[in-house]
C-alpha positions as CSV (number, residue, x, y, z in Angstrom):
1,X,-15.7,39.3,-29.9
2,X,-17.4,36.1,-30.9
3,X,-17.5,33.1,-28.7
4,X,-15.2,31.4,-31.6
5,X,-12.8,33.7,-31.4
6,X,-12.7,33.9,-27.6
7,X,-12.6,29.8,-27.5
8,X,-9.4,30.4,-30.1
9,X,-7.7,32.8,-27.8
10,X,-8.0,30.4,-24.8
11,X,-7.1,27.6,-26.3
12,X,-3.5,29.8,-27.5
13,X,-3.3,30.7,-23.9
14,X,-3.5,27.4,-22.7
15,X,-0.8,26.5,-25.1
16,X,1.9,29.8,-25.3
17,X,1.6,29.9,-21.1
18,X,3.7,26.5,-20.4
19,X,5.8,27.0,-23.7
20,X,6.6,30.6,-22.4
21,X,7.4,29.4,-18.7
22,X,9.8,26.9,-20.0
23,X,11.4,29.2,-22.3
24,X,12.4,31.3,-19.7
25,X,13.6,28.8,-17.5
26,X,15.8,27.8,-20.3
27,X,16.9,30.9,-20.8
28,X,17.9,31.3,-17.2
29,X,20.0,27.9,-17.4
30,X,17.2,26.2,-15.4
31,X,16.2,23.7,-17.5
32,X,18.1,20.8,-19.3
33,X,18.6,21.6,-22.7
34,X,20.7,19.9,-25.3
35,X,18.4,17.2,-24.8
36,X,19.8,15.8,-21.5
37,X,18.7,15.2,-18.3
38,X,18.8,17.6,-15.5
39,X,22.2,16.7,-13.9
40,X,24.3,17.4,-11.0
41,X,28.0,18.2,-11.0
42,X,30.4,15.6,-9.3
43,X,32.0,17.3,-6.7
44,X,35.6,16.3,-6.2
45,X,38.1,17.2,-4.0
46,X,42.0,15.9,-3.7
47,X,44.2,16.4,-0.7
48,X,47.6,18.4,-1.3
49,X,48.2,21.2,-3.5
50,X,48.0,21.6,-7.3
51,X,50.6,20.6,-9.1
52,X,49.5,22.8,-12.2
53,X,46.6,25.1,-12.9
54,X,44.7,25.7,-16.0
55,X,41.9,27.8,-17.1
56,X,40.3,26.3,-20.5
57,X,37.6,28.5,-22.3
58,X,34.9,26.4,-23.9
59,X,32.6,27.3,-26.8
60,X,28.9,25.9,-27.2
61,X,28.1,25.7,-23.5
62,X,24.6,27.3,-22.6
63,X,23.1,26.2,-19.8
64,X,24.0,24.2,-16.3
65,X,23.5,21.3,-18.0
66,X,25.8,21.7,-20.3
67,X,28.3,23.2,-17.4
68,X,27.6,20.0,-15.6
69,X,28.1,17.9,-18.6
70,X,32.3,19.7,-18.9
71,X,32.7,19.8,-15.6
72,X,31.6,15.9,-14.7
73,X,34.1,14.8,-18.2
74,X,36.7,16.8,-16.5
75,X,36.4,15.5,-12.8
76,X,36.3,12.0,-13.8
77,X,39.9,12.2,-14.9
78,X,42.4,11.0,-12.1
79,X,44.2,13.7,-10.8
80,X,41.8,16.7,-11.9
81,X,39.6,18.9,-10.2
82,X,37.4,21.2,-12.5
83,X,34.8,24.0,-11.8
84,X,33.2,25.6,-14.7
85,X,31.6,29.3,-14.6
86,X,29.1,29.1,-17.4
87,X,29.3,33.1,-17.3
88,X,33.0,32.9,-18.7
89,X,32.5,29.8,-20.8
90,X,35.6,28.6,-18.6
91,X,36.8,25.7,-16.9
92,X,39.1,26.3,-14.0
93,X,41.2,23.1,-13.6
94,X,43.5,21.8,-11.0
95,X,46.0,19.3,-12.1
96,X,47.3,17.1,-8.9
97,X,48.8,14.5,-11.1
98,X,50.9,15.0,-14.9
99,X,47.7,15.4,-16.9
100,X,48.0,16.4,-20.6
101,X,46.4,19.3,-21.9
102,X,45.0,16.9,-24.5
103,X,43.5,14.6,-22.4
104,X,41.8,17.2,-20.8
105,X,40.8,19.1,-24.4
106,X,39.7,15.3,-25.7
107,X,37.3,14.9,-22.4
108,X,35.5,18.2,-23.5
109,X,35.8,17.5,-27.3
110,X,33.6,14.1,-26.3
111,X,30.9,16.2,-24.8
112,X,30.8,18.1,-28.2
113,X,31.9,21.2,-27.2
114,X,35.0,23.1,-28.1
115,X,38.0,24.3,-26.2
116,X,39.0,27.6,-27.9
117,X,42.0,28.1,-25.6
118,X,44.2,27.1,-22.3
119,X,46.4,28.9,-20.2
120,X,48.3,28.3,-17.3
121,X,47.3,30.1,-14.0
């Protein structure tokens, strides 16, 4: 191998190693994809017993950032406590007030995800 080829290989390694690390992080759901910053989900608790429980099936979530966006959007609704399970593409929603299914669907749609089904638990 001549010195020029060695230099080219070294340059490629310098470029590819960080790219591969970033890709692995992204695929594990540890990076902030979707162009957004890493944000934490808002933990919300409401005293009492929920009036209704829903499982909302969502399409389009890929990583923890996506999960946190949906969780935060739902938890901003009054009387709603949500926990999203990324592996199941499902939000488990406890309703402590009479909140319409349309309001829940709207909150998720505004985050650019699609509700595929909703079921009462």
